[in-house]
C-alpha positions as CSV (number, residue, x, y, z in Angstrom):
1,M,-13.5,-11.0,-4.3
2,S,-15.8,-8.3,-5.9
3,W,-13.8,-5.5,-4.3
4,F,-10.6,-7.0,-5.7
5,Y,-12.2,-7.1,-9.1
6,L,-13.3,-3.5,-8.8
7,V,-9.9,-2.2,-7.7
8,L,-8.3,-4.1,-10.6
9,A,-10.9,-2.7,-13.0
10,G,-10.0,0.8,-11.8
11,L,-6.3,0.2,-12.3
12,F,-7.0,-1.1,-15.9
13,E,-9.1,2.0,-16.4
14,I,-5.9,4.0,-16.2
15,G,-4.4,2.1,-19.2
16,W,-6.8,3.2,-21.9
17,P,-6.2,7.0,-21.6
18,V,-2.5,6.2,-21.6
19,G,-3.0,4.2,-24.8
20,L,-4.9,7.1,-26.4
21,K,-2.1,9.5,-25.3
22,M,0.4,7.1,-27.0
23,A,-1.7,7.1,-30.1
24,Q,-1.2,10.8,-30.5
25,E,2.3,10.1,-31.9
26,P,2.5,8.7,-35.4
27,A,5.2,6.2,-34.4
28,T,3.1,4.7,-31.7
29,R,-0.4,5.2,-33.1
30,V,-1.3,1.6,-33.8
31,A,0.3,0.3,-30.5
32,G,-1.4,3.1,-28.5
33,I,-4.9,2.2,-30.0
34,A,-4.2,-1.5,-29.3
35,V,-3.2,-0.7,-25.7
36,A,-6.4,1.4,-25.2
37,V,-8.7,-1.3,-26.6
38,V,-7.1,-4.1,-24.5
39,F,-7.2,-2.1,-21.3
40,M,-10.8,-1.0,-22.0
41,A,-11.8,-4.6,-22.5
42,F,-10.2,-5.9,-19.3
43,S,-11.4,-2.9,-17.3
44,G,-15.0,-3.5,-18.5
45,L,-14.9,-7.2,-17.8
46,L,-13.6,-6.7,-14.3
47,L,-16.2,-4.0,-13.6
48,W,-18.9,-6.4,-14.8
49,L,-17.6,-9.1,-12.4
50,A,-17.5,-6.6,-9.5
51,Q,-21.1,-5.5,-10.2
52,R,-22.4,-9.0,-9.4
53,Q,-22.0,-8.1,-5.7
54,I,-21.4,-4.4,-5.5
55,P,-24.2,-1.9,-6.3
56,I,-23.8,-0.2,-9.7
57,G,-23.6,3.3,-8.3
58,T,-20.9,2.4,-5.9
59,A,-19.0,0.3,-8.4
60,Y,-19.1,3.0,-11.0
61,A,-18.0,5.8,-8.7
62,V,-15.1,3.7,-7.3
63,W,-14.1,2.6,-10.8
64,T,-14.0,6.1,-12.3
65,G,-12.4,7.5,-9.1
66,I,-9.5,5.1,-9.3
67,G,-9.2,5.7,-13.1
68,A,-9.4,9.4,-12.8
69,S,-6.9,9.8,-10.0
70,G,-4.5,7.2,-11.4
71,T,-4.6,8.8,-14.8
72,F,-3.9,12.2,-13.2
73,L,-0.9,10.8,-11.5
74,V,0.4,9.1,-14.6
75,G,0.0,12.4,-16.5
76,V,1.9,14.4,-13.9
77,M,4.7,11.8,-13.5
78,F,5.2,10.8,-17.1
79,Y,3.7,13.4,-19.4
80,G,4.5,16.7,-17.8
81,D,0.9,17.5,-16.9
82,P,0.6,20.5,-14.6
83,A,0.9,19.7,-10.9
84,S,-0.5,22.4,-8.6
85,L,-1.7,22.2,-5.0
86,M,-5.3,22.7,-6.2
87,R,-5.1,19.9,-8.7
88,F,-3.8,17.5,-6.1
89,L,-6.5,18.7,-3.7
90,G,-9.1,17.9,-6.3
91,V,-7.7,14.4,-6.7
92,A,-7.6,14.0,-2.9
93,L,-11.3,14.8,-2.8
94,I,-12.0,12.2,-5.4
95,V,-10.1,9.6,-3.4
96,L,-11.9,10.7,-0.2
97,G,-15.2,10.2,-1.9
98,V,-14.3,6.7,-3.0
99,V,-13.2,5.9,0.6
100,V,-16.5,7.2,2.0
101,L,-18.4,5.1,-0.6
102,K,-16.5,2.0,0.5
103,L,-17.1,2.7,4.2
104,A,-20.8,3.2,3.6
105,H,-21.2,-0.1,1.7
């Protein structure tokens, strides 16, 4: 169950940078900040639950890896962020590192 909590925490981790991006526009500033705060709270709670069984270093690396790679993909798909082969390679290396941490657990 801890790994489920951790993956869910990583997915919620994607939500708060999206909320902060939404907050850049005056029309969605308050909603964006609210989205960011709610996603931060859920992400933190789920990370806390996961760390009851998963070592802190592994949990944190997986959490940030999911958040970073997911946020990268959201930025490319919805916000027009640059998408080059090298950027995708960098994200693939992050994902590979997360997989190695899971296999080594």
